[in-house]
C-alpha positions, 0 to 999 in steps of 0.5 A: 500500500502507497502512503496518499500524503507526503511523510511531512504532512502525516506527521504535521497532522498527527502533531496537530491532531493530538494537540487539538485533543487534548485541548479540546478534551478540556474544553468539553469537560469545562463545557459540561461542567457548566464551568462559569468562566465559559458560560457565565458571560452575556455572550456566552453559551447558555447551555453547557453541555450541548456546547460540550456535545459539538466540542466532543464530535470535534475531538472524534473528528481529530481522533479520524486524522490521528489514525489516517496521518498516523497510519501514513507515517508509518507507511512512510517509515516502512517504504523507507526501510525497503529502500526505496528512492524518496524525490 
C-alpha cells in the first residue's frame, strides 16, 4: 500500500491532532461541567452540555485524523526501510 500524503504532512497532521484532542477535551469537560468562566457571561453559550457535545464531536473527528495520519506516517517509515528512492 502506498501513502496518499507526504511524510512531512502526515507527521504534522499527527502532532496537530494530538494537541487538538488534548485542548478540545479539556474545553469539552469544562463546558460539560458548566464552568462559570465559559458559560457565565452574556455572550457565552447558555447550554454548556450541548456545547460540550459539539466539542466532543470535533474530538472524534480529530481522532480520525490522528489514526489516518499516523497510518500514513507508518507507511512512509515502512517504505523507507525497503530502500525506495524518495524524490
